[in-house]
Every structure is written in structure tokens, then in C-alpha cells.
NUMISE-9135 format. One record per residue (C-alpha): chain; y, z, x; residue in one letter. Coordinates in pm, whole numbers, padded with zeros to 5 digits. Last residue first. Example, Ala and Ser with C-alpha at 12.3 -4.5 7.8 and 13.67 -1.06 7.14 Angstrom:
BEGIN
<node chaine="A" yy="-00106" zz="00714" xx="01367" residu="S"/>
<node chaine="A" yy="-00450" zz="00780" xx="01230" residu="A"/>
END
This chain:
BEGIN
<node chaine="A" yy="-08407" zz="00513" xx="-01634" residu="G"/>
<node chaine="A" yy="-08589" zz="00448" xx="-01312" residu="R"/>
<node chaine="A" yy="-08900" zz="00652" xx="-01370" residu="E"/>
<node chaine="A" yy="-09117" zz="00719" xx="-01071" residu="T"/>
<node chaine="A" yy="-09457" zz="00555" xx="-01068" residu="D"/>
<node chaine="A" yy="-09380" zz="00301" xx="-00794" residu="D"/>
<node chaine="A" yy="-09620" zz="00008" xx="-00805" residu="G"/>
<node chaine="A" yy="-09341" zz="-00245" xx="-00783" residu="V"/>
<node chaine="A" yy="-09026" zz="-00071" xx="-00654" residu="D"/>
<node chaine="A" yy="-08921" zz="-00332" xx="-00399" residu="A"/>
<node chaine="A" yy="-08808" zz="-00591" xx="-00647" residu="R"/>
<node chaine="A" yy="-08747" zz="-00961" xx="-00605" residu="G"/>
<node chaine="A" yy="-08983" zz="-01026" xx="-00892" residu="D"/>
<node chaine="A" yy="-09197" zz="-01281" xx="-00711" residu="E"/>
<node chaine="A" yy="-09180" zz="-01102" xx="-00374" residu="A"/>
<node chaine="A" yy="-09264" zz="-00766" xx="-00532" residu="A"/>
<node chaine="A" yy="-09553" zz="-00922" xx="-00722" residu="R"/>
<node chaine="A" yy="-09693" zz="-01071" xx="-00402" residu="R"/>
<node chaine="A" yy="-09656" zz="-00739" xx="-00218" residu="E"/>
<node chaine="A" yy="-09832" zz="-00552" xx="-00500" residu="P"/>
<node chaine="A" yy="-10115" zz="-00810" xx="-00514" residu="E"/>
<node chaine="A" yy="-10181" zz="-00828" xx="-00137" residu="D"/>
<node chaine="A" yy="-10549" zz="-00737" xx="-00173" residu="T"/>
<node chaine="A" yy="-10713" zz="-01050" xx="-00028" residu="A"/>
<node chaine="A" yy="-11065" zz="-01113" xx="-00154" residu="V"/>
<node chaine="A" yy="-11352" zz="-01038" xx="00085" residu="G"/>
<node chaine="A" yy="-11590" zz="-00875" xx="-00165" residu="E"/>
<node chaine="A" yy="-11504" zz="-00526" xx="-00039" residu="A"/>
<node chaine="A" yy="-11136" zz="-00602" xx="-00096" residu="G"/>
<node chaine="A" yy="-11213" zz="-00695" xx="-00456" residu="E"/>
<node chaine="A" yy="-11379" zz="-00357" xx="-00513" residu="A"/>
<node chaine="A" yy="-11087" zz="-00181" xx="-00346" residu="G"/>
<node chaine="A" yy="-10842" zz="-00380" xx="-00559" residu="A"/>
<node chaine="A" yy="-11032" zz="-00271" xx="-00871" residu="E"/>
<node chaine="A" yy="-11021" zz="00091" xx="-00753" residu="S"/>
<node chaine="A" yy="-10651" zz="00057" xx="-00677" residu="E"/>
<node chaine="A" yy="-10584" zz="-00094" xx="-01018" residu="L"/>
<node chaine="A" yy="-10769" zz="00192" xx="-01194" residu="R"/>
<node chaine="A" yy="-10587" zz="00452" xx="-00986" residu="E"/>
<node chaine="A" yy="-10253" zz="00288" xx="-01069" residu="R"/>
<node chaine="A" yy="-10342" zz="00281" xx="-01439" residu="I"/>
<node chaine="A" yy="-10431" zz="00650" xx="-01437" residu="E"/>
<node chaine="A" yy="-10110" zz="00737" xx="-01250" residu="A"/>
<node chaine="A" yy="-09903" zz="00535" xx="-01498" residu="R"/>
<node chaine="A" yy="-10068" zz="00714" xx="-01788" residu="Y"/>
<node chaine="A" yy="-09990" zz="01056" xx="-01637" residu="R"/>
<node chaine="A" yy="-09627" zz="00959" xx="-01576" residu="T"/>
<node chaine="A" yy="-09590" zz="00839" xx="-01935" residu="R"/>
<node chaine="A" yy="-09741" zz="01163" xx="-02070" residu="R"/>
<node chaine="A" yy="-09506" zz="01373" xx="-01858" residu="I"/>
<node chaine="A" yy="-09207" zz="01168" xx="-01975" residu="R"/>
<node chaine="A" yy="-09301" zz="01197" xx="-02342" residu="R"/>
<node chaine="A" yy="-09358" zz="01572" xx="-02317" residu="T"/>
<node chaine="A" yy="-09020" zz="01618" xx="-02145" residu="M"/>
<node chaine="A" yy="-08846" zz="01416" xx="-02417" residu="D"/>
<node chaine="A" yy="-09006" zz="01620" xx="-02696" residu="I"/>
<node chaine="A" yy="-08922" zz="01947" xx="-02522" residu="V"/>
<node chaine="A" yy="-08561" zz="01836" xx="-02468" residu="L"/>
<node chaine="A" yy="-08525" zz="01737" xx="-02834" residu="L"/>
<node chaine="A" yy="-08655" zz="02076" xx="-02949" residu="I"/>
<node chaine="A" yy="-08415" zz="02258" xx="-02717" residu="T"/>
<node chaine="A" yy="-08119" zz="02049" xx="-02837" residu="V"/>
<node chaine="A" yy="-08205" zz="02127" xx="-03199" residu="V"/>
<node chaine="A" yy="-08235" zz="02502" xx="-03129" residu="A"/>
<node chaine="A" yy="-07908" zz="02516" xx="-02933" residu="V"/>
<node chaine="A" yy="-07728" zz="02329" xx="-03212" residu="V"/>
<node chaine="A" yy="-07868" zz="02568" xx="-03477" residu="A"/>
<node chaine="A" yy="-07762" zz="02870" xx="-03267" residu="I"/>
<node chaine="A" yy="-07405" zz="02736" xx="-03240" residu="A"/>
<node chaine="A" yy="-07391" zz="02648" xx="-03612" residu="I"/>
<node chaine="A" yy="-07506" zz="02996" xx="-03712" residu="F"/>
<node chaine="A" yy="-07254" zz="03159" xx="-03480" residu="G"/>
<node chaine="A" yy="-06971" zz="02948" xx="-03621" residu="A"/>
<node chaine="A" yy="-07074" zz="03029" xx="-03977" residu="V"/>
<node chaine="A" yy="-07049" zz="03402" xx="-03931" residu="G"/>
<node chaine="A" yy="-07115" zz="03587" xx="-03606" residu="P"/>
<node chaine="A" yy="-07090" zz="03928" xx="-03772" residu="T"/>
<node chaine="A" yy="-06874" zz="04203" xx="-03620" residu="V"/>
<node chaine="A" yy="-06523" zz="04096" xx="-03720" residu="E"/>
<node chaine="A" yy="-06618" zz="04050" xx="-04085" residu="V"/>
<node chaine="A" yy="-06780" zz="04394" xx="-04094" residu="D"/>
<node chaine="A" yy="-06440" zz="04563" xx="-04062" residu="P"/>
<node chaine="A" yy="-06401" zz="04799" xx="-03765" residu="V"/>
<node chaine="A" yy="-06313" zz="05159" xx="-03862" residu="T"/>
<node chaine="A" yy="-06673" zz="05270" xx="-03877" residu="S"/>
<node chaine="A" yy="-06765" zz="05588" xx="-04059" residu="T"/>
<node chaine="A" yy="-06913" zz="05885" xx="-03874" residu="P"/>
<node chaine="A" yy="-06574" zz="06047" xx="-03822" residu="S"/>
<node chaine="A" yy="-06503" zz="06205" xx="-03487" residu="P"/>
<node chaine="A" yy="-06374" zz="06564" xx="-03525" residu="V"/>
<node chaine="A" yy="-06012" zz="06602" xx="-03422" residu="P"/>
<node chaine="A" yy="-05920" zz="06890" xx="-03193" residu="T"/>
<node chaine="A" yy="-05636" zz="07088" xx="-03358" residu="A"/>
<node chaine="A" yy="-05871" zz="07351" xx="-03502" residu="A"/>
<node chaine="A" yy="-06031" zz="07411" xx="-03164" residu="A"/>
<node chaine="A" yy="-05690" zz="07438" xx="-02999" residu="L"/>
<node chaine="A" yy="-05569" zz="07691" xx="-03262" residu="A"/>
<node chaine="A" yy="-05890" zz="07896" xx="-03223" residu="A"/>
<node chaine="A" yy="-05854" zz="07894" xx="-02847" residu="W"/>
<node chaine="A" yy="-05493" zz="08012" xx="-02877" residu="T"/>
<node chaine="A" yy="-05595" zz="08284" xx="-03127" residu="S"/>
<node chaine="A" yy="-05848" zz="08411" xx="-02877" residu="S"/>
<node chaine="A" yy="-05570" zz="08455" xx="-02630" residu="M"/>
END
């Protein structure tokens, strides 16, 4: 019986430490480099666009506050403060004074 165990142990293959997969199939190659480069460029462009939009929104809020404070000062002097409504009627637009971006 011990000879059977010895024969089975000898017949069991020992795993080899070398890889059987060629390195070409493992590396991403040129296609992987191009994909990562495209993702990086798109990310940079999105960050630039987001920064520009945030800055524009902040400037519009500052200008609106300045106009409202000037309109409040004029309203205290007895001057009519229907400037946004007048501009909306002249332009035919209802979004005058709106700080959201339309495009």
C-alpha cells in the first residue's frame, strides 16, 4: 500500500513557478495608454469648465447684490424700483435677473 501512495505522489504534477501567459497579453499596451490619456484630458477639461462656471455664478451673485443695494438706496429716496420688470418688458424675456446659466 505504501508503494501505491508513492506512485500517486510521484504522478502528481508540481506547479511550476514560471508563467505560461505571454507578457504581451498582460500589459495594456498602446490602447491602454490612449484610454488613460483620454480620461485624463477629459477630467482636466471638466475641472476647468466647472471652475469657470462657479466663478461666473459668484460674480453674478455679487453684481445682483450690488444692484439690489443700489435699488434699496433708490427706493429709500422715493425712486421707483421696477428696473427688472422694465427690462423684462423691453427685452421680452422673463429671465432677467436670474443667475442660472441658460447655455
